[in-house]
C-alpha positions as CSV (number, residue, x, y, z in Angstrom):
1,X,0.0,0.0,0.1
2,X,1.7,3.3,-1.1
3,X,1.0,6.6,0.3
4,X,0.3,9.5,-2.0
5,X,1.7,12.4,0.0
6,X,0.1,14.8,-2.4
7,X,-3.1,13.9,-1.0
8,X,-2.2,14.5,2.7
9,X,-2.2,17.9,4.1
10,X,0.5,19.1,6.5
11,X,-1.5,18.0,9.5
12,X,-2.0,14.4,8.1
13,X,1.5,14.2,7.1
14,X,2.5,15.0,10.8
15,X,0.1,12.5,12.2
16,X,1.5,9.9,9.8
17,X,5.1,10.7,10.9
18,X,4.0,10.1,14.6
19,X,2.2,7.0,13.7
20,X,5.3,5.6,12.1
21,X,7.3,6.5,15.2
22,X,4.8,4.6,17.4
23,X,4.9,1.6,15.1
24,X,8.7,1.6,15.3
25,X,8.5,2.0,19.1
26,X,6.0,-0.9,19.3
27,X,8.0,-3.2,17.1
28,X,11.3,-2.4,19.1
29,X,9.3,-3.2,22.4
30,X,8.7,-6.7,21.0
31,X,12.4,-7.3,21.0
32,X,12.7,-6.9,24.7
33,X,11.2,-10.4,25.0
34,X,14.3,-12.1,23.5
35,X,17.3,-9.6,23.8
36,X,19.2,-10.0,27.0
37,X,19.3,-6.7,28.8
38,X,23.0,-7.5,29.6
39,X,23.5,-7.1,26.0
40,X,21.5,-4.0,25.4
41,X,19.7,-2.7,28.3
42,X,17.9,0.2,26.6
43,X,15.6,-2.4,24.9
44,X,14.2,-3.5,28.2
45,X,12.9,0.0,28.8
46,X,10.9,-0.3,25.7
47,X,9.4,-3.6,26.8
48,X,8.4,-1.9,30.1
49,X,6.6,0.6,27.9
50,X,4.8,-1.8,25.8
51,X,1.3,-1.0,27.1
52,X,1.3,2.8,26.5
53,X,2.9,2.2,23.1
54,X,0.3,-0.4,22.3
55,X,-2.6,2.1,23.3
56,X,-1.0,4.9,21.2
57,X,-1.2,2.6,18.1
58,X,-4.7,1.7,18.9
59,X,-5.5,5.4,19.0
60,X,-4.0,5.7,15.6
61,X,-6.0,3.0,14.3
62,X,-9.2,4.7,15.4
63,X,-8.1,8.1,13.9
64,X,-7.5,6.7,10.6
65,X,-10.6,4.8,10.4
66,X,-12.4,8.1,10.7
67,X,-10.1,9.9,8.3
68,X,-8.3,7.5,5.8
69,X,-9.2,3.7,6.8
70,X,-6.5,2.3,4.6
71,X,-4.0,3.8,6.7
72,X,-5.3,2.0,9.9
73,X,-3.5,-1.0,8.5
74,X,-0.2,0.1,9.4
75,X,-0.6,0.0,13.1
76,X,-2.9,-3.0,12.9
77,X,-0.3,-5.1,11.2
78,X,2.3,-4.0,13.7
79,X,-0.2,-5.1,16.6
80,X,-0.8,-8.5,14.9
81,X,2.8,-9.1,14.6
82,X,2.9,-9.3,18.5
83,X,-0.3,-10.9,18.9
84,X,1.2,-13.8,20.9
85,X,2.9,-11.3,23.2
86,X,-0.3,-9.2,23.5
87,X,-2.2,-12.1,24.8
88,X,0.0,-12.4,27.7
89,X,-1.3,-9.1,28.9
90,X,-4.9,-9.6,28.0
91,X,-6.9,-12.6,26.9
92,X,-10.3,-14.1,27.0
93,X,-10.7,-18.0,27.4
94,X,-13.1,-20.6,28.3
95,X,-12.8,-22.1,31.8
96,X,-13.0,-25.7,32.3
97,X,-14.4,-26.8,35.6
98,X,-13.3,-30.4,36.4
99,X,-13.8,-32.3,39.7
100,X,-10.6,-33.2,41.6
101,X,-9.0,-36.3,40.3
102,X,-5.7,-38.2,40.5
103,X,-4.4,-36.2,37.6
104,X,-5.5,-32.7,38.7
105,X,-3.6,-30.1,40.9
106,X,-4.7,-26.8,42.1
107,X,-1.7,-24.3,42.4
108,X,-1.7,-20.8,44.0
109,X,0.7,-18.1,44.4
110,X,0.9,-15.0,46.5
111,X,3.4,-12.4,47.6
112,X,2.3,-11.7,51.1
113,X,4.3,-8.6,51.5
114,X,5.2,-9.9,55.2
115,X,1.4,-9.7,55.9
116,X,1.7,-5.9,56.5
117,X,-1.7,-4.3,56.5
118,X,-2.6,-2.2,53.6
119,X,-6.1,-1.3,54.4
120,X,-8.6,-0.8,57.5
121,X,-10.1,-4.1,58.3
122,X,-11.3,-5.9,61.5
123,X,-9.2,-8.8,60.6
124,X,-5.5,-9.1,60.4
125,X,-3.9,-9.8,57.0
126,X,-2.9,-13.2,58.2
127,X,-6.5,-14.0,59.0
128,X,-7.7,-12.9,55.7
129,X,-4.9,-15.0,54.1
130,X,-6.0,-18.1,55.9
131,X,-9.6,-17.7,54.8
132,X,-8.6,-17.0,51.1
133,X,-6.5,-20.1,51.1
134,X,-9.4,-22.1,52.6
135,X,-11.8,-20.7,50.1
136,X,-9.4,-21.5,47.1
137,X,-8.3,-25.0,48.5
138,X,-5.0,-25.3,46.6
139,X,-3.0,-28.4,46.6
140,X,0.2,-26.5,46.3
141,X,0.7,-23.1,47.7
142,X,3.8,-20.9,47.0
143,X,4.2,-17.8,49.2
144,X,6.8,-14.9,48.7
145,X,7.8,-12.5,51.5
146,X,6.4,-15.1,54.1
147,X,6.8,-13.8,57.7
148,X,6.6,-16.4,60.7
149,X,8.0,-16.8,64.1
150,X,10.3,-19.7,64.1
151,X,10.0,-20.7,67.8
152,X,7.2,-21.9,70.2
153,X,3.7,-23.0,69.1
154,X,2.6,-19.7,67.4
155,X,4.6,-20.2,64.3
156,X,2.6,-18.9,61.4
157,X,4.0,-21.5,59.1
158,X,2.5,-24.2,61.2
159,X,-0.8,-22.3,61.5
160,X,-1.1,-22.4,57.7
161,X,-0.3,-26.0,57.5
162,X,-2.8,-27.1,60.1
163,X,-5.7,-24.5,59.4
164,X,-5.4,-24.8,55.8
165,X,-5.0,-28.7,55.8
166,X,-1.7,-29.0,54.3
167,X,0.5,-32.1,54.6
168,X,3.8,-30.4,54.8
169,X,5.8,-27.4,53.8
170,X,9.2,-26.1,53.0
171,X,10.2,-22.8,54.4
172,X,13.5,-21.3,53.2
173,X,14.3,-17.9,55.3
174,X,16.3,-15.2,53.7
175,X,16.4,-13.3,56.8
176,X,16.1,-14.5,60.3
177,X,17.0,-14.0,64.0
178,X,16.4,-16.2,67.0
179,X,12.6,-15.6,67.0
180,X,11.3,-14.7,63.5
181,X,12.0,-15.5,59.9
182,X,11.2,-14.0,56.6
183,X,11.5,-15.6,53.1
184,X,9.7,-18.0,50.7
185,X,7.5,-21.0,51.4
186,X,6.0,-23.9,49.6
187,X,3.1,-25.6,51.2
188,X,1.8,-29.0,50.0
189,X,-1.1,-31.4,50.5
190,X,1.2,-34.1,49.3
191,X,4.6,-35.4,50.5
192,X,7.7,-33.3,49.7
193,X,10.6,-35.7,49.2
194,X,13.2,-33.1,48.2
195,X,13.6,-29.4,48.4
196,X,16.3,-26.7,48.0
197,X,17.5,-23.3,46.9
198,X,19.1,-22.3,43.7
199,X,22.1,-20.3,45.2
200,X,23.6,-19.1,41.9
201,X,22.5,-15.3,41.5
202,X,20.4,-15.0,44.5
203,X,20.1,-11.5,45.8
204,X,19.1,-11.0,49.4
205,X,15.4,-11.7,49.7
206,X,15.0,-12.4,46.0
207,X,15.7,-16.0,45.4
208,X,14.2,-19.2,43.8
209,X,13.3,-22.3,45.7
210,X,12.0,-25.6,44.8
211,X,10.3,-28.7,46.1
212,X,9.7,-32.1,44.7
213,X,6.2,-33.3,45.4
214,X,4.8,-36.8,45.0
215,X,1.1,-37.1,44.0
216,X,0.3,-40.9,43.5
217,X,3.0,-42.1,41.4
218,X,4.1,-38.8,40.0
219,X,6.8,-36.6,41.2
220,X,6.4,-33.0,40.3
221,X,9.1,-30.3,40.8
222,X,7.6,-27.0,42.0
223,X,9.5,-23.7,41.7
224,X,8.8,-20.7,44.0
225,X,10.2,-17.7,42.1
226,X,10.9,-14.2,43.6
227,X,13.0,-12.2,41.2
228,X,14.9,-9.1,42.0
229,X,12.7,-6.1,42.3
230,X,13.5,-2.5,41.1
231,X,14.4,-1.5,44.7
232,X,12.5,1.8,44.4
233,X,12.2,3.9,47.5
234,X,9.3,6.3,48.2
235,X,11.1,9.2,46.6
236,X,11.5,7.2,43.4
237,X,7.9,6.2,43.3
238,X,6.9,9.8,44.0
239,X,8.8,11.0,41.0
240,X,7.5,8.3,38.6
241,X,4.0,9.2,39.7
242,X,4.5,13.0,39.9
243,X,7.6,14.1,37.8
244,X,8.5,17.6,38.1
245,X,10.9,20.0,40.2
246,X,13.8,21.9,39.0
247,X,15.8,20.8,36.0
248,X,18.6,19.8,38.2
249,X,16.5,17.8,40.6
250,X,14.5,16.1,37.8
251,X,17.8,15.0,35.9
252,X,19.3,13.7,39.2
253,X,16.0,11.7,39.9
254,X,15.7,10.4,36.3
255,X,19.4,9.1,36.6
256,X,18.9,7.4,39.9
257,X,15.6,5.7,39.0
258,X,17.2,4.8,35.5
259,X,20.2,3.1,37.2
260,X,18.1,1.0,39.6
261,X,15.8,-0.2,36.6
262,X,18.8,-1.1,34.5
263,X,20.5,-3.0,37.4
264,X,17.3,-4.9,38.2
265,X,16.6,-5.9,34.5
266,X,20.2,-7.4,34.4
267,X,19.9,-9.1,37.9
268,X,16.5,-10.6,36.8
269,X,18.2,-11.9,33.7
270,X,20.9,-13.6,35.7
271,X,18.4,-15.2,37.9
272,X,16.2,-16.4,34.9
273,X,19.2,-18.0,33.3
274,X,20.0,-19.7,36.5
275,X,16.6,-21.1,36.9
276,X,16.6,-22.1,33.3
277,X,19.9,-24.1,33.7
278,X,18.5,-25.7,36.9
279,X,15.3,-26.9,34.9
280,X,17.4,-28.4,32.3
281,X,19.1,-30.8,34.8
282,X,16.0,-32.7,35.6
283,X,13.3,-34.4,33.6
284,X,10.5,-34.1,36.2
285,X,7.4,-32.5,35.1
286,X,7.7,-28.8,36.3
287,X,5.5,-26.0,37.7
288,X,6.8,-22.5,38.2
289,X,5.0,-19.7,39.8
290,X,5.9,-16.6,42.0
291,X,6.6,-13.1,41.8
292,X,8.8,-12.3,38.8
293,X,8.8,-8.6,39.3
294,X,8.9,-8.2,35.5
295,X,6.3,-7.6,32.8
296,X,5.1,-10.3,30.2
297,X,7.2,-8.4,27.6
298,X,10.6,-8.9,29.6
299,X,13.5,-11.2,28.7
300,X,13.3,-13.0,32.2
301,X,9.7,-14.0,32.0
302,X,10.0,-15.2,28.4
303,X,13.0,-17.2,29.1
304,X,11.5,-18.8,32.0
305,X,8.3,-19.5,30.3
306,X,10.2,-21.0,27.3
307,X,8.6,-24.3,26.2
308,X,6.1,-23.9,29.3
309,X,2.5,-23.0,29.2
310,X,1.5,-19.5,30.7
311,X,-1.6,-20.4,32.8
312,X,-2.9,-16.9,32.3
313,X,-2.3,-16.9,28.6
314,X,-4.1,-20.4,28.3
315,X,-7.1,-19.7,30.6
316,X,-7.2,-16.2,31.8
317,X,-9.8,-13.6,31.3
318,X,-9.6,-9.9,30.8
319,X,-6.6,-7.9,31.8
320,X,-3.9,-9.8,33.8
321,X,-3.2,-7.2,36.6
322,X,-1.6,-8.8,39.6
323,X,0.1,-5.7,41.2
324,X,-1.5,-2.5,42.1
325,X,0.6,-0.4,44.3
326,X,2.2,2.1,42.1
327,X,1.1,1.4,38.4
328,X,-2.3,-0.5,38.7
329,X,-1.8,-2.1,35.2
330,X,1.1,-4.5,36.0
331,X,1.2,-8.2,35.6
332,X,4.2,-9.4,37.5
333,X,3.0,-12.6,39.0
334,X,2.8,-15.8,37.0
335,X,2.0,-19.5,36.9
336,X,3.7,-21.7,34.3
337,X,3.2,-25.4,33.8
338,X,5.2,-27.9,31.9
339,X,3.9,-29.4,28.5
340,X,2.8,-32.5,30.5
341,X,0.1,-30.4,32.1
342,X,-3.3,-29.1,30.7
343,X,-4.5,-25.6,32.1
344,X,-8.1,-25.9,33.0
345,X,-8.6,-22.4,34.4
346,X,-6.8,-19.3,35.9
347,X,-8.0,-16.9,38.4
348,X,-6.8,-13.6,39.9
349,X,-8.3,-13.0,43.3
350,X,-9.1,-9.3,43.3
351,X,-8.6,-8.9,47.2
352,X,-6.1,-6.5,48.6
353,X,-4.3,-8.6,51.1
354,X,-0.9,-7.0,50.1
355,X,0.4,-4.8,47.1
356,X,-0.1,-8.1,45.0
357,X,-3.2,-10.1,44.1
358,X,-3.2,-13.9,44.9
359,X,-3.3,-16.0,41.8
360,X,-4.4,-19.7,41.2
361,X,-4.8,-22.2,38.6
362,X,-6.2,-25.7,38.0
363,X,-3.9,-28.1,36.1
364,X,-4.2,-31.6,35.0
365,X,-1.4,-34.0,34.0
366,X,-1.5,-35.9,30.9
367,X,-1.1,-39.8,31.6
368,X,1.1,-41.6,29.2
369,X,-0.6,-44.6,27.6
């Protein structure tokens, strides 16, 4: 399709130029899913900006439909090129409700944010957490930023195990003293025969743990993932939400935030590669879930999800928002299942127990004949 510039006025030419810039930005943002930020970290920023760039292109489509419909094809084609990536952000699927069976497994993930209260409520976050777990009835529960005492009969890890009817659990503290601990936990209604921590490229509280769970005759490896966060402080968040100030202050804040984003992109890349290598060492069926601290367009999410089924993409409905603290449009929590599993449904529990929403999915394992 050729553009006859003689038929375009100055304003339309300007709009067309802006449209082409938006298309270029969209196509470049796709490359964030496969270009390692350690090689070219600037692309990762475009991946982070995918959603606003997508919305801008949708705006151009509607504009050209009203003015010169054939020009709408430019942005439309650019969007269709990244269709698979778009369905990682928003999708509409038919849920499959199946009764529990020998091959089914309900899994749940939640970043508890140390059970810090974020709203006024008569119940404590821990009480609400127990209630939601009992309502959801997961067979396997992965919790990030799990906080518990480690002495006496008031250990919250034991409370979760007993009140939510789990058989056992694996708690891997990243910080602890003589009385309390903070880290990641995997709770299971089936025996855990092996567990551990991927020590390569762990960063403080941001780590990856795993547990081998036996259901009937099948052993399944479950990974609980908590990748490196951006480490933004309140002043950084305030600047992102309300940029401004003197030119010197704005430049300083921009550089400070930019350095933190760049560093976190690279560290998550390291962690994703460590997990990918660890997964290759075992032939067990695998389930990966947790707080990835990165968007569906990122290199880390796409590397970890390579050759896996994205539960949201398979059976999610609507916009996959799982984090709402600063920008209430982010999906940074995920459930991935190996090819041996079918994803029957996926849900985001829209209750504000922390700065993350709990997520869960029903999986069923294919039996070989």
